[in-house]
C-alpha angles and dihedrals in degrees: 000000000000123000111244102179127121097258119090107258097237090055098051098072091044092050091047092051094050093049092047094047095056107089091211091060099037095103092162096070117203098230108002143063129226117223113199119207129201088258107082090212094057117083118168122197118201121197097157120149097001098131090244119172094188137023109273117252096217101067108139113255093228093058113134098184130034126189115190097157124147101020134117100255110151103184145010114225129202092259101041095089102027121130096028099118095156098051112125100162128040127172122187099160126144096030134115098254111158100156136040120185117235108263093017089137096038095113094052095090094158099043112133104166126039125179118196096155124143100023138117102259113148102180143018111226132209100264102022092117099033113151098020095118093145098046110131103173129033124180119192100153123140098032132113099254114158100155132048121183113237090236098039095107100032093104092054094090094156099045114134103165129036127177118195096156124144098026135117100261113144112173125053087211088066091063097036094112089061091066089060096061106124099224103028111123103157124050128171119197096157124146097019129120101265112145095184142019111203130163088219088070091058113080095204139100103216134007122198094211114135101178125039126181117199096155120148098015121133091242118177095175139024109190135174114178096159136038099259098136106052091146098048110128104161129039123180116198103154123145098009099165101212113110095199099046114160123218113205116171103152096193127035091215090068088078096033094130097043108124102163128047131174121199125172149142133086091253096064111099126231090239093056091050091049093050092046093051092047091059095052105069095158095053115141103166126040127184116197113180133172091003105120092140094050091048090053088052091059103266092144091059090053092049095048091055085078100094094203093058112116107154124053124182115193099173129154093013099125091238108174100182141006116221131196094273106041095089098021095115095047099083093136095056116118100173122044129174123189094162126142096026129113094257113162101154141036122183116241092248099037092111100033092112094047096081094148097058113135102164125035125178117193096155125136097033138109102258113150094192139015106276116250087224089080096064096083097049098106092164096054114123104167126038124179117191097154123142097025134115100254110151106175141037118196134185094272098043094103098025114164094003088125096148096051112131102167127040123178118191096154117157105008130122099260111151103168134031115195120220093245097055096095098028096119098032095098094151097054111130102168130031125177117191096153124143096027134114101255111152102167137028098205092198090312095153098038095090127054123340093107090149099042111134104167128040124175116192099153123150099012126133094254109143102173134048106195128204113283094003088143099030093119094054098085093150095052113124103170128038124177115195099156110147141174087226119050125247126237099227118202122209115279091013090145098041111134096035091112095157100038111136104170127041128175114184143160104209120190092198141013127237120194092236096042097118098037111133096029098103092138096049112130103168124043127175118187119191106192118200100167137035108293117202107231100167124077116220091212102051141020098215092064121146130173089205099055091111094058105080094157098047110133103169127040125178119187115186117175119199093177111130094193131089121312115268127227113259120203119231087236094056091117096043113142095025095112092146097048113131103161126044127174121180116183115188088339110107095055096159131048115296122243113243089241096051092112100034090109095052106063093156096057111137103165124041127179121181104171137161091014106121092234112169102174136037130176127219090236089067090074100040092093094054105057093157095062111139104167128037125181118185098162125153098023134115101253114153101178138033097205090116089072091064094071100024093100092221096162095159099043109128103163127047126175121185105159121157100018129123098260112147101152118043119199104214090195089068090053091049087061088069101077096178098046113131102155127048125170117188100158120153099021122134097245120189118226100211136111090269088071098044093103092059091043091056092042092055091053100039110037113102099199112046122067110215100207112234089348091155090057097054111119133207120254096177142079103030092235090060098040112133095014121120113271094223092049100058114119111257097174094100089056091064099050113116115161094206092049091045090055090048092052092046094050091046093053091045092054092046090049092051092049092047092049092051092048093050093048094050101041110017107032094105090049090053091046089051091050089051093052091044089055091050089052090050092051092046091048092054091046092049091051092051092049094042091226113199124230111257094185137039092222142000112222114217111195143144122253089245089063095045094103092056091048094051097038103037110018105038097050091054104036098038101022103040104019097033100229119154109230131193116221122180095222090053110027108030114112111249116240094018117119111268093234092055091047091053093046093048091048095050096045093038092058129069092226142008122229113202113201099202126199134142088269088053093054091051093050116101095207094044087054090053091050095054091044092054091044091051090050089055089048093055094040099049097030089219129130094255100138128079118185115206116183116205093192139016108270117186119232092244090063092047091054088075088065104057096186093051092044093053092048094049091050092055103036142052118243142184124249120207096196091057092051089075111163093345098081092141091068089046093055091043090057091052088050090054091048091053090050095049109103102179139085122298090271095052122105101356111214117221128184110075094004112116132199108210122192 
């Protein structure tokens, strides 16, 4: 396949690579998924359960939430989480992390919540949490931490909650600095190896902690000898395994603000519980768990002597029965839980003294009937009897419970509810009778229940819904009638439910007037277990939902295993407010183009598990506001219908488990708002016919192709199992004619460039070459430590040779005794001229340039001064002496850039200006040859000029 787009072929792969390489544009992440929220500033990245061994390097920099739970990450390096300045939530729980580099979180300036639970950390180092000044919650429970640096948490100046439970910490003194954190109010140290908790081990005056968990530690002593916890409100001490634990709180005021206490475990003695309760005079909530023996010894009486106590939890205590005296002293209790015991019996008068009870939880027991003890609780508002063995409800079951608002009877054995059961429960708002065996109502809801808003009757044996069964429930807003067995629904069964907003039902049949009276219904879920007649024999514009003008959400789930049924194109007629539609195994045949013409406000559409193989663009023309489309688990083979569907607002598209092998990227480009695309579990072909989609996945900077890097090839057989994005596309770009065109173009450009360089830049290249030789020679000379054979090398033009021999040599060599190097006299015969020049410059202490117009025009003289100037700049020594034989204006020097730049920065001697005072001129040269320092050392005046 040849590429026919508008981009030049050789640029397309390069452009795709660049776009894919940039982490900000790599929307198809290699191992993660981006979840977009309605808030444009919130971007969540999920990498959970991806078998990762390291943190991915392509996490978008604008991510606000990062989930890396349940992987195999072993360490967090200093660069793993860099460049994530907007991250506020990070979870790395259930990994194998044993090491975290210091400063690994330093770039997470906005991080507020960090989960490191369930890892292999053994210590917390000094700078592990450096930079997390805004962290509010930190969870490090279920690790192997045995050491915490005293300064490890100093930088966490905003920390409010810290969980170090289930570690190997042994001494409270080791965690003492934690108690000093200025904002910490909740600390969990449960399930460690602390044998004592004593205020004397805490070198602090006041801690601001409000909640402290010490559960499941082998404590032998709990001691407070000073007022260090004036703000403590909740203390959890359940299941501390030491049988001889000592309680030492020397002053009751030390726990004056404690309102919640948890004690538990069969090893805790009655005496310890008594002493603990006597030092908590402001206690409001008490948890007593796994303490059957202590309860039998009278612990409840001791607890209820605390006049402030209002909530009592007696869970998991294996209580079998409640007699008349167990709760006798707890008259002030308003909330009582006896859940998760083995309670099978309560005496009739067991609650007669608890006249202030408002909330009672008896769930998870073995009660076979509703206890008679409840009948006198006129103040009761919430009653939980779920997960028991109650079989019958009679007219007196809830006698006098006139204030009851919530009743939970979920999962019992109730088969019949008499019509008088709820007759006096006029304040009931929520009733749950799900998972029972109710098969008839018998006018159950005809009396009372005027305020009922929520009713759950799911999974009962109810087979018939009669007319006006719910007619008295005018306040009902939610009704759950989901059932494994379908209901026979009579006409007008829901009449009277004028305010019902949510209905879940499994109808076995359909009556024309089924939904009459549900004008306010907004959410409807239909679970169909038998063939449901959806076509009227009298008319074609028939719709079972025509009486639901305010319906916003409709879920149709068909469990019918028989043949597909015909669905009229007017099925959704009347649903002008519908925004969400899910059809599961419902549209089993092709959809009519006008199926959605009655739902112009539809935003979310799911057509799943329906075996659809073909869709037309016209189907979506009537729903221009569609934002999410799920067509998973069908038999679609092509996406061409998207090209003309006019889905300009579609953001989310899911097409998993179809039969898509060839993806037309042009169809996807017709979805301008698309940001999420899921094509998992499709049999993609890895051939040139799919190269457009392959490049689109890697190059688009808007749409996230979920798990795109994990897509595998299904075809051809030679590619099966390989990664879709890895298949070689180079053969798809080969075009002999185009290749010849590119080759000839480059050949012509190369010829033109070579000619240009030779004509205009050859001397610049030659200079660069000589400069490189000088550089190499300089480094070699330094390594060898070559000595200077001459005091100065004289660089001059042949036209100035007479002056050099007649004027310069007699003075400098004859009178002053300098040893000079001259090329006509001292260059080695047969040696390359460039090497002679280089040896002369680096073998002399200084270089004297005799400059005239002939000198400037000489090629070799130019090379000599260039090499000498390189030595000047490299060694930073005063090795260059400029001697002008004639006055040369600056405008003429500008033609010689190197000379011009040297003259502007350095002083020089002028022979014409010496005049009759040549002695001074030669004396200045003598001084220059004697000067050892840098170019700024010992400035020589006299005939030296400074020309700008």
